[in-house]
C-alpha positions in Angstrom: 0.0 0.0 0.0 2.8 2.4 0.9 4.6 2.0 -2.4 1.4 2.2 -4.3 0.4 5.4 -2.7 3.8 7.0 -3.3 3.8 5.9 -7.0 0.3 7.2 -7.5 1.4 10.5 -5.9 4.5 10.7 -8.2 2.3 10.3 -11.2 -0.1 13.0 -10.1 2.8 15.4 -9.3 4.5 14.7 -12.6 1.5 16.0 -14.6 1.6 19.4 -12.8 4.9 20.2 -14.5 3.3 19.9 -18.0 2.6 23.1 -20.0 -0.3 21.4 -21.7 -2.5 18.4 -20.9 -2.3 15.1 -22.8 -5.2 14.5 -25.2 -8.3 13.5 -23.2 -8.5 10.2 -25.2 -5.6 8.9 -23.0 -8.1 8.8 -20.1 -9.8 5.9 -21.8 -6.9 3.7 -20.7 -7.8 4.1 -17.0 -10.3 1.2 -16.7 -8.0 -1.2 -18.4 -5.0 -0.2 -16.3 -7.0 -0.4 -13.1 -8.2 -3.9 -13.9 -4.7 -5.1 -14.8 -3.1 -4.0 -11.5 -4.2 -7.0 -9.3 -2.8 -9.5 -11.9 0.6 -7.9 -12.3 3.7 -8.9 -10.5 5.4 -6.1 -8.4 7.9 -4.9 -11.0 5.6 -4.2 -13.9 2.9 -3.1 -11.4 4.9 0.0 -10.3 4.9 1.9 -13.7 1.2 1.0 -14.2 0.3 2.6 -10.8 2.4 5.6 -11.7 0.6 5.9 -15.0 -2.8 5.6 -13.2 -1.9 8.6 -11.1 -0.8 10.6 -14.1 -3.8 9.8 -16.2 -6.3 10.2 -13.4 -5.0 13.7 -12.7 -5.1 14.5 -16.4 -8.7 13.4 -16.6 -9.7 15.4 -13.5 -8.0 18.5 -14.9 -9.7 18.1 -18.3 -13.1 18.0 -16.5 -12.4 21.4 -15.0 -10.8 23.1 -18.0 -13.6 21.9 -20.3 -16.0 24.3 -18.6 -13.9 27.3 -19.7 -15.7 30.5 -20.6 -15.7 30.9 -24.4 -13.2 33.5 -25.5 -15.9 35.1 -27.7 -18.0 35.9 -24.5 -15.3 37.9 -22.8 -16.1 41.5 -22.1 -19.7 41.2 -23.4 -22.9 41.8 -21.5 -24.3 38.4 -20.5 -27.6 37.7 -18.8 -27.1 34.8 -16.4 -29.3 32.9 -14.0 -27.9 31.0 -11.0 -27.4 31.0 -7.3 -25.0 32.4 -4.9 -22.7 29.6 -3.9 -20.7 31.1 -1.0 -20.9 33.5 1.8 -20.6 37.0 0.2 -17.5 39.0 1.4 -18.2 42.7 2.1 -15.2 45.0 1.5 -16.2 48.6 1.4 -18.6 49.2 -1.5 -17.9 45.7 -3.0 -19.6 42.4 -2.3 -17.7 39.4 -3.7 -19.1 35.9 -4.0 -19.1 32.6 -6.0 -22.0 32.3 -8.4 -23.1 29.0 -9.9 -24.5 29.7 -13.3 -27.3 27.6 -14.6 -28.1 29.6 -17.8 -26.3 32.1 -20.0 -28.0 34.4 -22.5 -26.2 36.7 -24.9 -28.1 38.7 -27.6 -31.2 36.5 -26.9 -29.3 33.3 -27.6 -28.3 30.6 -25.1 -24.6 30.1 -24.6 -22.6 27.4 -22.7 -22.3 28.0 -19.0 -18.8 28.2 -17.4 -20.2 26.7 -14.2 -18.9 28.4 -11.1 -17.6 32.0 -11.4 -16.3 34.6 -9.1 -18.3 37.9 -9.2 -17.9 41.3 -7.6 -21.0 43.6 -7.2 -20.1 47.2 -6.5 -22.4 49.8 -4.8 -25.2 47.4 -4.2 -27.1 48.4 -1.1 -29.0 45.1 -0.5 -27.2 42.4 1.5 -26.7 39.2 -0.4 -27.2 35.8 1.1 -25.8 32.4 0.2 -28.2 30.2 -1.7 -30.3 33.1 -3.2 -31.1 32.8 -6.8 -30.6 35.8 -9.1 -30.9 36.9 -12.7 -27.9 39.1 -13.3 -26.3 41.2 -16.0 -22.6 40.5 -15.9 -19.3 40.8 -17.8 -16.9 37.9 -17.5 -13.4 37.0 -18.5 -11.4 33.8 -18.5 -9.2 33.3 -15.4 -6.2 35.5 -15.8 -3.7 36.6 -13.1 -0.5 38.5 -12.8 2.6 36.4 -13.7 5.8 37.4 -12.0 8.8 35.7 -10.3 8.0 35.1 -6.7 4.4 36.1 -7.2 1.1 34.5 -6.2 -0.3 32.1 -8.9 -3.9 33.5 -9.0 -4.8 31.4 -12.0 -3.6 28.3 -10.3 -5.7 29.2 -7.2 -8.8 29.7 -9.3 -8.2 26.4 -11.1 -7.9 24.5 -7.8 -11.2 26.1 -6.7 -12.9 25.0 -9.9 -13.6 28.7 -10.9 -13.5 29.1 -14.7 -14.4 32.8 -15.0 -14.3 36.0 -13.1 -16.2 39.2 -13.5 -18.5 41.8 -12.1 -22.3 42.6 -12.0 -23.4 45.6 -14.2 -26.2 47.9 -13.3 -29.4 47.2 -15.3 -33.0 46.0 -15.3 -32.1 42.3 -15.6 -30.7 42.3 -12.1 -33.5 40.7 -10.0 -33.8 38.2 -7.2 -35.7 35.0 -8.2 -37.8 32.7 -6.1 -36.1 29.6 -4.9 -35.6 27.3 -2.0 -31.9 26.8 -1.3 -31.2 23.3 0.0 -27.6 22.6 -0.4 -26.5 26.1 0.1 -28.7 26.3 3.2 -25.5 25.3 5.1 -23.8 28.4 3.8 -26.8 30.5 4.8 -26.5 29.2 8.4 -22.7 30.0 8.3 -23.5 33.5 7.1 -26.0 34.0 10.0 -23.4 32.8 12.5 -20.8 35.2 11.1 -23.2 38.1 11.3 -24.2 37.2 14.9 -20.6 37.0 16.0 -19.9 40.4 14.5 -22.6 41.8 16.7 -21.6 40.0 19.8 -17.9 40.8 19.4 -18.4 44.4 18.2 -16.1 45.6 21.0 -13.5 43.0 20.2 -12.3 44.1 16.7 -8.9 42.5 17.2 -10.4 39.1 17.7 -13.6 39.0 15.7 -12.0 38.0 12.4 -10.0 35.1 13.9 -13.1 34.1 16.0 -15.2 33.9 12.8 -12.4 31.9 11.1 -12.4 29.3 13.9 -16.2 29.1 13.9 -17.2 29.0 10.2 -13.9 29.0 8.3 -14.3 32.5 6.8 -11.0 34.3 7.0 -12.0 37.4 5.0 -12.4 39.6 8.1 -8.9 38.8 9.5 -6.7 42.0 9.3 -3.5 41.7 7.3 -1.4 42.5 10.3 -3.0 39.7 12.3 -2.6 37.2 9.5 1.1 38.2 9.0 1.7 37.7 12.7 0.3 34.1 12.5 2.4 33.4 9.5 5.6 34.8 11.0 5.2 32.8 14.2 4.4 29.6 12.4 0.8 29.4 13.9 -1.4 30.0 10.8 -2.5 26.4 11.0 -4.3 27.4 14.2 -6.6 29.7 12.3 -7.3 27.7 9.1 -9.8 25.0 9.9 -8.0 21.8 8.8 -6.6 18.6 10.3 -5.9 20.0 13.8 -9.4 21.4 14.3 -11.1 18.4 12.7 -9.0 16.2 15.0 -9.9 18.3 18.1 -13.6 18.1 17.4 -13.4 14.4 16.5 -11.6 13.7 19.7 -14.2 15.6 21.7 -16.9 13.7 20.0 -15.2 10.4 20.6 -14.8 11.2 24.3 -18.4 12.4 24.8 -20.1 9.5 23.0 -17.8 7.0 24.7 -18.6 8.5 28.1 -22.3 8.4 27.6 -22.4 5.1 25.8 -20.7 3.3 28.7 -23.4 4.5 31.0 -26.0 2.3 29.3 -25.8 -1.5 29.6 -28.4 -1.9 26.8 -26.5 0.2 24.4 -23.3 -1.6 25.2 -25.0 -4.9 24.3 -26.1 -3.5 21.0 -22.8 -1.9 19.9 -19.3 -1.8 21.6 -18.5 1.6 23.0 -15.3 2.1 20.8 -17.4 1.5 17.6 -20.1 3.9 18.7 -17.6 6.5 19.8 -15.8 6.3 16.4 -19.1 6.8 14.7 -19.9 9.8 16.9 -16.5 11.3 16.3 -17.1 11.1 12.6 -20.5 12.8 13.0 -19.0 15.7 15.0 -16.3 16.1 12.5 -18.8 16.2 9.6 -20.8 18.9 11.4 -17.8 21.0 12.0 -16.6 20.5 8.4 -20.0 21.7 7.2 -19.7 24.8 9.4 -16.3 25.4 7.7 -18.0 25.2 4.3 -16.4 21.8 3.3 -13.3 23.6 2.2 -10.5 21.6 0.5 -8.4 21.4 3.7 -11.5 20.1 5.7 -12.2 17.6 3.0 -8.7 16.2 3.2 -8.9 16.1 7.0 -12.3 14.2 6.8 -10.9 11.7 4.3 -7.9 11.0 6.5 -10.2 10.7 9.6 -12.5 8.4 7.6 -9.6 6.0 7.0 -8.7 5.8 10.7 -12.4 5.5 11.8 -13.0 2.9 9.0 -10.5 0.6 10.5 -12.2 0.9 13.9 -15.7 0.3 12.4 -14.5 -2.6 10.4 -12.5 -3.9 13.4 -9.3 -4.2 11.4 -5.9 -3.4 12.7 -3.7 -1.2 10.5 -0.3 0.1 11.1 0.0 3.9 11.4 2.1 4.4 8.3 -0.2 2.0 6.4 -3.2 4.1 7.4 -1.4 7.3 6.4 -0.6 5.8 2.9 -4.2 4.7 2.5 -5.4 8.2 3.5 -3.0 9.7 0.9 -4.3 7.5 -1.8 -8.0 8.2 -0.9 -7.3 12.0 -1.0 -5.6 11.8 -4.3 -8.4 9.8 -5.9 -11.0 12.3 -4.7 -8.9 15.4 -5.5 -5.7 14.8 -7.5 -5.2 18.6 -7.7 -4.6 18.7 -3.9 -0.9 18.3 -4.7 -0.9 21.9 -6.0 -1.8 23.2 -2.5 1.0 23.7 0.1 -1.6 22.7 2.8 -1.7 19.2 1.3 2.1 18.7 1.8 2.1 20.4 5.2 -0.7 18.2 6.4 0.8 14.8 5.3 4.4 15.7 6.2 3.2 16.9 9.7 1.3 13.6 10.3 4.3 11.5 9.0 6.8 13.3 11.3 4.4 13.0 14.3 4.2 9.3 13.7 7.9 9.1 13.3 8.5 11.1 16.6 6.0 9.0 18.5 7.4 5.6 17.6 8.0 3.7 20.8 7.4 6.8 23.0 3.8 6.5 24.0 4.2 5.3 27.5 6.1 6.2 30.7 6.9 9.5 32.3 8.3 11.0 29.2 5.1 12.8 28.1 6.5 16.3 28.3 9.8 15.3 26.6 7.8 13.5 23.9 5.6 16.6 23.3 8.7 18.8 23.0 10.4 16.3 20.7 7.2 16.1 18.5 7.1 19.9 18.2 10.7 20.1 17.3 10.5 17.4 14.7 7.3 18.7 13.1 8.9 22.1 12.6 12.0 20.5 11.1 10.0 18.2 8.9 7.8 21.1 7.6 10.7 23.3 6.6 11.4 21.4 3.3 7.7 21.9 2.3 7.9 25.5 3.2 11.1 26.1 1.3 9.8 24.4 -1.8 6.6 26.4 -1.6 8.5 29.7 -1.1 6.6 30.3 2.2 7.7 31.8 5.5 9.8 29.7 7.8 9.3 30.6 11.5 12.4 30.3 13.7 10.3 30.3 16.9 7.5 28.1 15.8 8.3 25.2 18.2 8.2 27.5 21.2 5.0 29.4 20.2 3.2 26.2 19.2 4.3 24.5 22.4 2.0 27.0 24.2 -0.7 27.8 21.7 -1.6 24.3 20.4 -2.8 23.2 23.9 -4.4 26.5 24.5 -6.4 26.3 21.3 -7.1 22.6 21.6 -8.2 22.4 25.2 -9.7 25.9 25.7 -10.3 28.2 22.8 -11.8 25.8 20.1 -14.1 24.0 22.7 -15.2 27.4 24.0 -15.9 28.8 20.5 -17.9 25.7 19.5 -19.6 25.4 22.8 -20.8 29.0 22.7 -22.2 28.5 19.2 -23.9 25.3 20.2 -26.0 26.9 22.9 -26.3 30.4 21.3 -29.9 30.0 20.2 -30.9 27.8 23.1 -29.4 29.6 26.0 -28.1 33.0 24.9 -27.7 34.3 28.4 -24.9 31.8 28.9 -23.5 31.6 25.3 -22.9 35.4 24.9 -20.7 35.8 27.9 -18.8 32.6 26.9 -18.2 34.0 23.4 -17.2 37.4 24.7 -14.7 35.8 27.2 -13.3 33.7 24.3 -12.9 36.9 22.3 -11.0 38.6 25.1 -8.7 35.6 25.5 -8.2 35.4 21.8 -7.4 39.2 21.6 -4.7 38.8 24.2 -3.2 35.9 22.2 -3.3 38.0 19.0 -1.6 41.0 20.6 1.1 38.7 21.9 1.7 37.2 18.5 1.8 40.6 16.8 4.5 41.7 19.4 6.5 38.5 18.9 6.3 38.8 15.1 7.7 42.3 15.4 10.9 41.0 17.0 14.0 40.8 14.8 15.0 37.5 13.1 11.7 35.8 14.1 11.2 34.3 10.6 12.7 34.2 7.2 10.9 33.8 3.8 12.1 30.8 1.9 11.9 32.7 -1.4 14.7 34.9 -0.1 17.2 32.0 -0.1 19.0 31.0 -3.3 19.4 27.4 -4.4 22.6 26.8 -2.5 21.1 28.0 0.8 18.0 25.9 0.2 20.1 22.8 -0.4 22.0 23.5 2.8 18.8 23.7 4.8 17.4 20.5 3.3 20.6 18.6 3.9 20.8 19.9 7.5 17.2 18.7 8.1 17.9 15.3 6.7 20.9 14.9 9.1 18.9 16.0 12.1 16.0 13.6 11.4 18.1 10.5 10.9 18.6 8.3 14.0 21.1 9.6 16.5 23.4 6.6 16.2 24.3 7.5 12.6 25.9 10.8 13.7 25.9 14.1 11.7 23.8 16.1 14.2 26.3 18.9 14.7 26.8 19.2 10.9 23.1 19.2 10.3 22.6 22.0 12.9 25.3 24.1 11.2 23.8 23.6 7.7 20.3 24.4 9.0 21.1 27.5 10.9 23.8 29.1 8.6 21.5 30.3 5.8 19.1 31.9 8.3 22.0 33.8 9.9 23.8 34.8 6.7 22.0 35.2 3.5 23.2 36.9 0.4 22.3 36.9 -3.3 24.5 35.1 -5.7 27.3 36.8 -7.7 25.8 38.8 -10.6 27.5 38.2 -13.9 25.4 40.6 -16.0 26.2 44.3 -16.4 22.6 45.3 -16.5 19.3 43.5 -16.0 15.9 44.9 -16.8 12.5 43.3 -15.8 9.2 44.8 -16.8 6.8 43.4 -14.1 3.3 42.3 -14.8 1.3 44.7 -12.6 -1.9 44.9 -14.6 -3.0 48.3 -15.9 0.0 50.2 -14.6 3.8 50.2 -14.7 6.7 48.9 -12.7 10.2 48.4 -14.2 13.2 46.9 -12.3 16.7 48.0 -13.5 19.6 46.3 -11.8 23.3 46.9 -12.2 26.0 44.9 -10.5 25.5 46.6 -7.2 22.5 48.9 -7.5 18.8 48.8 -8.0 16.5 51.3 -9.6 12.7 50.9 -9.6 10.8 52.9 -12.2 7.2 53.2 -10.9 5.7 51.2 -8.1 2.6 49.9 -9.9 -1.2 50.5 -9.3 -3.2 50.4 -6.1 -6.4 48.5 -6.9 -8.1 48.8 -3.5 -7.5 49.2 0.2 -6.9 45.4 0.3 -4.9 44.8 -2.8 -2.0 46.6 -4.5 0.8 45.7 -6.9 3.4 46.9 -4.5 2.8 44.2 -1.9 1.5 41.5 -4.3 4.1 41.9 -7.1 7.1 44.2 -6.4 8.0 43.1 -2.9 7.8 39.3 -3.7 9.9 39.9 -6.8 12.6 41.7 -4.7 12.6 38.9 -2.2 12.9 36.2 -4.9 16.0 38.0 -6.2 17.6 38.3 -2.8 17.5 42.1 -2.9 17.4 44.1 0.3 16.9 47.8 -0.7 15.9 50.1 -3.5 18.7 52.6 -4.2 16.5 54.9 -6.3 12.7 54.9 -6.9 11.4 57.0 -9.8 7.7 57.7 -9.8 7.2 58.9 -13.3 4.1 61.0 -12.5 1.5 61.2 -9.8 -1.2 59.0 -11.3 -2.3 56.1 -9.2 -1.3 53.5 -11.8 2.3 54.6 -11.4 2.6 55.9 -7.9 -0.3 54.2 -6.2 1.7 51.6 -4.4 4.4 53.9 -2.9 3.0 53.8 0.7 2.7 50.0 0.8 6.1 49.6 -0.8 7.8 52.1 1.6 6.2 50.3 4.6 7.9 47.0 3.6 11.1 48.1 1.9 14.1 50.4 2.4 14.1 53.2 -0.2 17.2 55.5 -0.3 15.9 58.1 -2.7 12.6 59.1 -4.5 12.3 61.2 -7.6 9.2 62.1 -9.6 8.0 64.4 -12.4 5.2 65.5 -10.1 7.0 65.7 -6.8 4.7 68.4 -5.3 1.6 66.5 -6.2 2.7 63.3 -4.4 3.7 65.1 -1.1 6.3 62.6 -0.1 9.0 63.7 2.3 12.5 64.3 0.8 11.2 63.6 -2.7 13.1 65.3 -5.6 12.0 66.4 -9.0 13.4 64.6 -12.0 14.6 67.1 -14.7 16.2 66.8 -18.1 20.0 66.8 -17.8 20.1 65.0 -14.5 22.5 62.1 -14.8 24.5 59.6 -12.8 26.6 56.4 -13.2 26.3 53.0 -11.5 28.8 50.2 -12.1 29.6 51.5 -15.6 26.0 52.1 -16.6 24.9 55.7 -17.4 21.5 57.1 -16.5 20.1 60.4 -17.7 16.7 62.1 -17.6 15.6 63.5 -20.9 12.4 65.1 -19.7 10.7 67.1 -18.2 12.7 70.4 -18.6 13.3 72.5 -15.4 11.0 75.3 -16.7 8.2 72.9 -17.7 4.6 73.5 -16.6 3.5 70.1 -17.8 1.2 68.2 -15.5 -0.1 64.6 -15.5 1.1 62.3 -18.3 3.4 64.9 -19.9 5.2 65.4 -16.6 6.5 61.9 -16.7 10.2 61.3 -16.1 11.7 60.1 -19.4 14.8 58.1 -18.6 17.7 57.0 -20.9 19.9 54.1 -19.8 23.2 53.4 -21.6 25.4 50.4 -21.2 28.2 50.5 -23.7 26.6 50.6 -27.1 23.2 49.4 -25.8 20.5 52.0 -25.1 17.2 51.7 -23.2 14.4 54.3 -23.3 11.8 54.5 -20.5 9.0 56.9 -21.5 6.3 56.8 -18.8 3.0 58.3 -19.9 4.2 61.0 -22.3 2.0 62.1 -25.1 2.9 63.2 -28.6 3.4 66.8 -27.3 6.5 65.6 -25.3 7.5 63.2 -28.1 7.8 66.2 -30.4 9.8 68.2 -27.8 12.2 65.3 -27.3 12.8 65.0 -31.1 13.6 68.7 -31.2 15.8 68.8 -28.1 17.5 65.4 -27.9 17.1 63.6 -31.3 20.4 61.8 -30.9 19.5 60.3 -27.5 16.2 58.7 -28.6 17.6 55.8 -30.8 17.4 52.7 -28.5 17.7 49.0 -28.6 14.7 48.7 -26.2 11.9 51.0 -25.4 9.0 51.0 -23.0 6.0 52.1 -25.2 4.6 55.4 -23.9 1.3 55.5 -22.0 0.5 51.8 -22.3 0.0 52.0 -26.0 -2.5 54.8 -26.0 -3.5 56.6 -29.3 -2.3 59.9 -27.7 1.3 58.6 -27.9 3.7 56.8 -30.2 3.5 59.1 -33.2 4.9 57.8 -36.4 7.8 60.2 -36.3 8.7 59.3 -32.7 8.6 55.6 -33.4 10.9 56.1 -36.4 13.2 58.2 -34.3 13.5 55.5 -31.6 13.9 52.7 -34.2 13.8 50.1 -31.3 14.6 46.5 -31.7 12.2 45.6 -28.9 9.2 47.6 -27.7 7.6 46.6 -24.4 4.2 47.7 -23.2 2.6 47.2 -19.7 -1.2 46.7 -19.8 -3.9 44.9 -17.8 -5.6 41.9 -19.3 -8.8 42.9 -21.1 -8.5 46.4 -19.7 -11.4 48.8 -20.1 -9.3 51.2 -22.2 -8.6 48.7 -24.9 -4.8 49.2 -24.5 -2.6 48.7 -26.3 -4.3 50.2 -29.4 -3.9 48.2 -32.6 -2.6 51.2 -34.7 0.1 51.9 -32.1 1.3 48.3 -32.1 1.2 48.3 -35.9 3.4 51.4 -36.0 6.1 49.9 -33.7 6.1 46.6 -35.7 6.3 48.5 -39.0 9.5 50.2 -37.7 11.1 46.7 -37.2 10.4 46.3 -33.4 9.3 43.1 -31.8 6.4 44.0 -29.5 5.8 42.3 -26.1 2.8 42.9 -23.8 2.9 42.0 -20.1 -0.8 41.1 -20.3 0.2 38.3 -22.7 3.8 37.6 -21.6 3.7 38.2 -17.9 7.0 39.7 -16.5 9.5 40.3 -19.3 13.2 40.1 -18.6 16.2 41.3 -20.5 19.9 41.3 -19.7 23.1 42.9 -21.1 26.2 40.8 -20.5 29.8 41.8 -20.1 30.3 41.5 -23.9 27.4 43.9 -24.4 25.1 41.3 -25.9 21.4 41.9 -25.4 19.9 38.7 -24.0 16.1 38.2 -24.0 13.3 38.4 -23.9 12.5 35.9 -21.2 8.7 35.8 -20.9 7.6 34.5 -17.4 4.3 33.2 -18.7 6.0 31.1 -21.4 8.9 29.8 -19.2 7.0 29.2 -16.0 3.5 28.6 -17.4 1.5 25.4 -16.7 -1.4 23.7 -18.3 -3.9 25.8 -16.3 -2.5 29.1 -17.3 -4.0 31.3 -20.0 -2.0 31.5 -23.2 
């Protein structure tokens, strides 16, 4: 069983590295391969099981991708009928929810339904409820996310959730609530009512209410960013996300309660043994709690793992611990082969495996405290490889914090939360004080975690380590986990600790590197010399809860092992260029800030960029060509135009200038415009890129930063045609993701490297 589970897992994982899926016809082999397994000897059976995992994952992925929104329906007004399939999230004027579409109408004709979509409804005063049926006027687009090194894979997340389109509700007469009786989504309605009640009861405990709701119904949308970051930095985020720990706690409570009551009745004992009844009861309690959590993917995995353990009790069969774990792994992969794309999947199974390894032969005697400490230490060590591979945060104090908080949550907080909810509608006089007391206790825990997270060297992000440092960590962990008798503990300790104490980026071999990040409808350009970093524009701020600075720029800097920005140029004061400055400055060291609209931005110590300003870094020359000192230009025309020269190679960065500035540049600095690479002005707007300017630049490569299916229709086709007619190869971040170029020591221009092409997988939009 163990070898079969691991081979099936290997086949499933292998598929996830493919850029496109095998033809669906290969899935027809699944029945024949499955039927052949029992009749094969071990050696030929192994590749067959591997192939079963590969083809089953491929079939499962095809079933999801086949419901893709038709490309021809993107950006069009669609009239859809369906039901709200999740608890709506309220963020300011926006309500966001999952919507299960039953019917699609466009221009009076029926169109294929994409199934479950993610919708936003802005400035809608009426509160939405899970399970309600609606007829809505919407605009949809295929799943498409920002693609950058070190960034979050939004398209992969949507794919794992089975969401095949995103969009928003438009104002119009078709928007009306329909009659209906929600049955399945009635559970979500109950969860929504619990959430709203908790917000009222804990109105005075704003610090704790988001975490309390997460523990009660699995909705983490109300947890403040600072609180969540504190849980991540201290290695305790698993205490908030309802998964194996919480399901195990509830199942254990259910087992104890049913076992206690069952043994009090002789008649019941004669009908069914107490352990069997208690196992059934624990499964029932776990199912109820999983339902309250919305049957999320982590709770589903936990339930399947619990079902394997309880099944052995109900069937009265003895199974070894590792055999049970392997069977649970196989069951989870059969039900959801895409679980391997989730870091939570690996963390769950690795944690259980390490716990079983640590508990081997240490279940009895007076060594309970020592065993608990040892388990915590080994779990943290065992999880580091999964965290490193996933690029997540590795907490250096997780053993100590978990040593205190796991018992606190297991014995006190979770039982108090669920107990308060259980009697809330039966005995509110008792339930409300219990919930409020739990909120106060939880608030103290959160305040303590925030303080701890603020201490220096509490955690390190795995994506800040290079490949050599990662290998040192993984080798050190291997040496620490092997039996003591084999030695190597001191060497393992040194290898594990060294990268966290000393971390530095690798030696740079290129003279200049340039990366145009994929920030949507905005701009952010990284320019790196051997020892310096210039960031041209910080990207757009989309809302109070999402901005390109935190989501794109900072993760990219971390993935490159960079520690500070030597010079930040905010080309103009528009939000798509300077909107992320505050969030970026809060997380990163910035030595100097310049802008074409310094007074408009109101940033302390900011300087104005002016034509003629120049400097040199590591042999690379930088010079501003515009705006002139006497300029009265505002907005787009005030953009800092930057020329970068490395040997014979030239790069021109134009910001949002219009044809007015283009004409001025051709009059004042015609010899400085000719470039190997240019950032197309104003995202490809018709107000820029005049024919004369394009001919003057005569670029080999022309890059444009735009948002996918943006409302402006950028880049405009005539603009792209002009650049191509001049001989330039045009690349768009909306299509390519982040675009990387480098100039090596021999002055050869290397690139482009398109992140969507090099790192794309079968679920990514092409």
